[in-house]
N, C-alpha and C positions, 0 to 999 in steps of 0.2 A: 503493499499500500505506499504511495507516495503520502508526502506532506498535505497538512490542510491549508484552506486559504490563507492567505496573509503574505507581507511580505518576507521573503526570505534574506536574510543577513548573518545570519550564523551558517548554516551548511553552505559546505563549498562548492562549486561549479564541478559535474562529474560529467562524463562524455562513456556512455555506454554502447556497446555494439551488443543488440538484445538477441539477434536472430539470422541464420540468411536463408532463403531459398532460391537456389538454383533455378527451380521453374517460376519464380516470381515475376511479376511483372509492375510492382512498386502498390502504388494507390494505397498503402497503410493508412489506416487513422487508429490512435489509441483514446480505448475507452474512456469516459468523463473521471473515473474514480482511478485510473491509471493502473490498471490492473491486468486489462491485457490491452492486445490490438486486432485487428481485423487486416484483410489485405488478398489481394488478389493472385491467384495461382493457378497455373495448367499442370497441379501434379497429375489432373485425372485426364489430360487432353485439352477440355473446354476450361476456359478460367471461368473458376468458380471463386467463393470466400473462403475463405479459412479463415482459425482463429488463433491467436498464439497466447497460452497461459503463461503471464511473464515469471511466477513464481514457483511454477514444474516446469518450466521449459517444454512446453508439449503443444506439438499441431492438433487442431482437429476441424474436422470440413465442416461447413455450413450449406453451401448452395450446394444444387447439383443440376445434371443436365444440360444441353447443348446452348449455345449462344453462350457470350462474354458477359458475365456477370464483375463488374469495376466499380470503382468511385465510392466505396460503401463510406456511409456517417453514421455517429452515433446519437441517438435520439439522448436528448438532457439526462433523464433517468436509467441508460442504457440498457433498457430493455426493448429497442428496435435500432432496424439499420434502414435509411434511404439505401436504395444504390441503383444507381445505370446498369441495364440490362440490356440486351441484343436479341435474347430468346423469343421474342416474336417478330423478328425480321427487320426493325431497326430500331436503335437503341429509345429507350422509354426508362420512366420512374418507377421503382419495385420497392416495395416495403418488405422487411424480412422481421418478422417478430421470433425473439429467439428462446422463449418459453415454450410455445408450441414448434417453434423449427417450418413457422406455414408464412410463403409467402405470397403478396399479392400485391397487382399491377396499377399504380395509382394514378399515372398519366397517359394519356389516351391519344395523342397528337399525330398529324400525316408525318413530321417530320423529325428528327432526332431530337431526343430530351437526355438531355445528362447535367452533372455537377451538382447534385442534391446539397442541400445543407439544412439541419432546421435551425429555427428562432429558436432565441432562447428560452423560452416557456414552453417547448414543444409542441405548441398548437399547429405551426405551418411549416413549411417545405420551401425553400426556394430553390429553382432552376433555369436551364436556359436551356431553349428551342428555337427553329427553324432552322431555315437552310443556312447554309456558310453564307454570312456576307447580309444577311436576312434575319441575325438572332436577338433575340428578346428575353431580359430576366421577368420569370414569371414567379409569382407565388400561388400556393396550393393548399388547402385545409392536408392537415394531416389524416386526417379520415375520411378525405376525397373532396370532389365535387369538380367543378370549373374550376381552371388556372386563371387567374387575374394577372393581368402585363405590369410590370412596373416600369419598364422604360417607355417611352413616349413614340420614338423611333427604332427601326429596327438598325444594326451594324453587325460588328468583327466582335461582339462580345463573348469573351471566355468563363474561368470559374467566379460564381460568388459566394463570400461566407455572411454572417450575421456579425455585427458589429456585437458586443458584449450587452447595451443595453438595450436593443433589439430596435435603435430608433433609423438603423440603415443599413445596408450592407456595402461592403468592400471586393470590388470585383478587379479582374484584370481585361483591358480589350485590346486589341490591333490593330484599331482606327489610325494610331499615329505611325503605322507601317513598322514597328518594331512592335512592344506590350508594354502598357503601363498599367498601372494599379488606382483606382479611383474610389472615394465615398460617395455611394450614391443615398442620400435621404429617403426614406420612405413617407414623408410628409410634402413630396412634390415638389422640394426646393432642387436647385442646380446642383449637380453632382459637383466632386473638387476632387482634382489629378494630384495624386501625394507624389508620384514617381515622373522621372521627364520625359519618357517614353522611350527613349533613344535607346534600352538596352531591351534584352527580353524578359521580361517580370512577370510571374503568374504563380495563380495558387497563392492569392495572400490570404494571410490567418491573423488575427488581433488578439493579444493578448487578453485576459480579464483582470489582470494585476498592475496591469500600466499601458499606458498608451503608444502601444509600438505595434507596428508590424511585421510579420513574419513573411518571406518568398520566396519560391526558388529566382534566381536571375544566371541570365546565362549572356554572355558575351559572344564568341564563337568558339561552340567546343562544349565543355563540362558547363554544369548549373553548381550554386553556390546557393547555400541557406545565408539571406538577406534579411537583417532583423532592421527596423529603420523607425526613427519616429514620426507620429502621425501630426505634429505640430512644427512649423517653420521654424529653423531651417531645414526639416527633415535629414537631421543624421543621421548617419548609420554603416554598418559593415558587416560584414561576413561573419557567420557563426565560424564557421572551420575553415583555414583557409590550406588547408594542405589538399596533395591532389586527392580529387575525389570526385563523383559527380553526385550531388547531395539535390532531392528535389520533396516539393510538396510537403510541407510542415505543417504541423499542427499540434494543438496546445492542449496541455491537460486541463481540466474547469477550472481550476484554483490559475491559472497562468503565470505560474512558474517552471514550468517543465513541456520541452520543446521536443515534439518525435518527428521523426522524418525518416526518409526513405536514401538509399545509395545504390546506382548501379555501379556494379563495379565488370571492365569490359576489357581485361588485360590480355596482351598477346602472352602465349606463351611457348611460342617458336613458330619458325620459317621449314617448309620441308618444299622438296621439287620433286614432282612427279614426272618420270622418266613414262610418256606415252607407248614408246614402242616395245620397252618391257614390261610395262605398267608396275614398276619398280617405286617405293618412297623412302625417299632420302633425307634426313632433317637437317639440316643446315646453320639455322641459329637457335641456341637452347633459350630457356625460360628464363635465365637469369638477365637476359638482355630487357623482357618486354617489348619483344619485334612487334611493329604495328603495320608494317607493307615493305614489299620488298618483289623486285623480277627481274629477271636474268640480263645479262650485258649479252648484244650482237651477237658476239661469238662464242655464246654458250658457256664461258669458262667460269663465270663471277655475277655473284649476287650482292645487288646494293637494296638496302633496306635501310627503312628508319629505325629507332630505337630508345627507347629511355634509358636515359643517364643526369641522375644527378637532377633530378626534376625536370628535366626539359626532353626537347626531343632531337635526336641527334641522327646523320645519317652516316652509313658505313657500307664500305664495300670486303668483298671476304669471297675468297675462291671457293667455289662449290665444289671440290674436291679435296678441302682443307687447305690451313697453312693460315698466315697470319692476316688479320683484320686490320682495315687502315680506316680512320676517321675521317670523312672529309671534312674541312676549314669552313663547314657553312654554319654554325651559331645553331640557335633553333631551328630547326626543320624539318620539313614531312613530306610525306608522299613523295620521295625519287622515283625518277621515271629516265630511263640510259635511251639516249634517242636510238633512232635504228642506223645513223653512222657511225656509232660508241664516239664520237668527239665530244657530246655535251650530255651534261646530266640537268633535267628539270626538276624544280621542287618548289616547295615553299616554304616562306621565310616571315619570320616575324620578329619585330623589334620591339620592346616593352613600351616604346615610346608612343607605339601605333598597335590599335587594340584589333586591328585585322591581319590577317595573314593575309602576303603577297607571294606572286605569282614572279619566281628568278631561274635563272639557268646558272650553270659553274662549267665554264672553257674546261677542258680535264687536262688541254697540253696547255695551257696558260696561266691555269689556277686562278683566275677571276670570274667573280660571280657580278651579275646584273640583274638589277629588282625590273620589271618589267611595268607594275602597274600602280606604283605608287600613285601616278599623278592620273589614275582612272579611279572617279570616287562615286559612280552609281551604285556598282556592286557591294551590296550588303555581308557578304561572306562568298570568301572563296576557299574554305577551309574542306576538300575533296579531293578524288584521284586524280591528274592530270594523264591525259595519252598525247603521243608523240604523232603526228602525221607521217605515213612511209617514207616522203621525201625529207623529212627531220627541219620541215619550214616552218611549221605551225603546231598549237596547241589547243585540245578542245580540254575546255571544263563546264563545271555548273556553276553559277551562284544566286545566289538567294536574290530576290527583287524585293517582293512584299511577302507577308507571313502568310507560309504553304503556298507559296509560288516560287520559282525556281527557274531558271533560264538556261540552255546552253551556248554558250560563247566561243569565238577562236580567237588565239592571240597570234599574230603573223609577225614571226622574229625577224623578218626582214625589214618591216617599217613600223614594227612596235603596234600596230594597230588593235583596236580590239572589236569584232563585230559577233551580234547576237544571230543565233541561229533558229533561236525560236521565242516568241515573245508573247505569251499566253498567259490564263490564268491556271495552269497545271504547275508541278513539281514534277522537272526533269532532272535527273540526277545519276552520276558515274557513268559519264559517255565516254567511248572509245572509239577510235576507227575502225572501219573498216579495212581487211588486209591490202584493196585494192586502192584503196585511200579515197573514194567517190562517195562515201556514205560514213552516219557515225552512227551506232547504235547505243542505246540508251535506256534506263527505266524510268517510267513517266507514270504517272495517275493520271493521264489525260482518259481512259477506260474510265472516267466517273466514280462517284461514290467512293475515294478514296482508295481504290482497289491499283495492285501491284501489277503493271505489264512492263513489257520490253518491246521497243521499237525501234525502228531503222529509217533513219532521212537520208535521202539521195539527194547529193548537194548539189547537184546539178540542176534539177528540177524542184527541189523544197518540199517534195512526198513524202509524207510519213509511213510506212508500212507497219502492222503490228507483228511481233514474231514471234513472242508467248503471249497468248490470250490475257490480260487483264483480269485478275482474282483476288480474293483475299489472302491469299497466301503469300508470306514475305520473301522476298525475293529479291538480289542486287548484284552489283557488279559485274552487267555482261561482257562477254569477251568473243569476240569471232575469230573464230582460223581459217587458215586457206581455202580449207575445203568446204568453208561454210558452216562448221558445226557449231554451236555455241555453247560456251562455257558461263555459268556463273553459279552464285549461293542459293541456296535454299531451306528456307527454314517451314518445316510444315508441324512440328511439335514444339517451337522454340529451339529448338539446335539446329543449325546451318549443317547442310551439305552440299557436298559439291554436284552438280548437276551437267550432264552432258545431252545437248539437244542436237540431234541428229539434223540434216538440212531437210528431210522429208518432214519435221515434226515429230518424230518420234523420239523419247529420251529414256534415261536412266539414271540413278544415283548410282555415283562412282564410290561403291562400297570398300575396295580397296584402300580409299584415300581414310575414311573415317569422320567421327563429326566433327562440327565447330570448326567450320569453314570458314574464309573469308579471304577476300581481294584475290580470287586466281588470275596470276597476269599469265600470258604463257608466253613462251620464247616468239621471236620471227617468224619460224617457220613452225611454229605451232608443235615443234616436237615435246617439249618441255614444259614444263607448268609450274610457276613457284604460287604456292599459298600461305595465308598465317592459319594458325591454329588459334583459336582465344579462351579463355574462361570467362563465361560470362554465371552470373549469377547476380540478386537482388539483395541488400542489408540493411535491416533496419535496427535504427539507432534511437536513442533518448539524451537528450543534452538536459541534465538532471541540475535544479537549482542556477538559473541561467539568470539569477539576478545577486548569486552570492559571492564569495569571496573566488579570485582565479576566473571569474567569467570572462571570456571576451566583449562582452557586450552590456557588461552590467550597469555602467556609467551612461547607457541608455537611457536609464529607468529615473536619472537624475534632472533636474530641472537647469542645473549650470553646466550640463555637457551642453547644449545649447550653445552655451558662451565658449567653451573649450575647444570648440571644433572637431569634433570625434571621427574624423574618417580614417577607416579601417586601412592596414598595408593592402597592396594589387593583389589579387590572386592571379597567380598564373594557370593558367589552364591549358593543358597537355591537350594531346590530338587524340579525338575520340571519334566515336561514327557521328554520322550527319545529326544533330540537333533534331533535328523535326522528329514529332512524335505525336502522330494525327491524336492521340486524345488530350493532346493539349488545349485543342480548340473547344 
């Protein structure tokens, strides 16, 4: 049992990892009394709600059945959960009564309805509903009935939670072009924005002990738990600054302890598959925490990104064994060998600039060139690059608006950047076709946030589907010279290497094993480098966040506003694409 309500000054700050779940999807929420938490997990295939008892360290299953059950939130008396489920075709809000283990549907709208949250007295539930960019905030009685809109105009609204006194909601929205946190009063007065909308701020929740809000904040890459005052000048800082991907905070009822989940997505090695003999050889071990690698044009060396002293560095290693050389690229990620073998393309970042930039390194002269510093419109460049077969251009993806990304080409002959796509879809992980006439990529353009692979003909601009869009997660497509498509495919939350033949038939390459990411073939298609990853969800509790030793304790003090409590700048290492469709 956690401490009772009241300002904590005696107990010291403690950070505890409560549990982990390799099949977890996050979405955790701690009970008001702090004795257990609920989270979504794929332990039985579909995403269902599972409970974790903190005292006994035991998991037990809550909901069952098809569809995904996510985003559960406790009623104030801990007797009921409101959660989002797709078990009836699209997302709706459901109730789970714990004593009877009975579920019932609460909302019945024609579009997705999600992010439920209880009023402090337990009588109402707020949620967000509507099509993308036409979303509104609603209130519905916890006993059922017609929902009532809170917002006058639809927009790109995200999750909302109640203020502790019930006078309003605190929400995040994407109308700024990134994500901003605002207070939405329930008396009809104007909303008040409390973050500037320049970063990705989402899932806000307010402490009942002090006027501070906690939320997930991301620039480019991982998220941190950010805690900020609700009054000007809105001072705030990260709860944890070391490397991690921390998300979705929520407070215990007394406002003294903060619960969140951490996504762990760590490279544990790079392997090379010889497709001629079907043999797999490990080239890089887990101690380097490698992220991405590819094979030199002559097939003898591997270039890859690895973690070292809290940053990402690029190394070159002989595939047959031998010494490893670190290239002098600084903080660098996603290295890619040019087909002519003379140049390395990579992403680089200087701490004076929050965005990753595209650069090249001339192996003969040992000189680097950063190409995109003067191109201001891309919001994020963190993702795989690929060279054109003639070594003159690089294709890449960039965020343009929330949940929208376009494909672009950087021409190294003149430094120009041109868009290949410019539409409201999410296009990611582009690579050239072996003949240089087209680009293969992942896209949501199949609609309804499905995953599909497409090929664009660069001479005509026509786009054809290579793998039909569906709800199975897949990514990083690469086309071999014979037209075979290689990509990662996650049917049950664990990524496998998949081979799709030109006639559409396909198979999982079982000899490679599971947890495969970033397959990158050699130029002739005879070899394939890939990264194996360890992926899990950890659940953490920050106890006594206003006590001695807490990095955010002084945010509860009035004089903290005069001291200027900006926290240290957090380093955000390379992770997977920050897009998570449930963030909407």
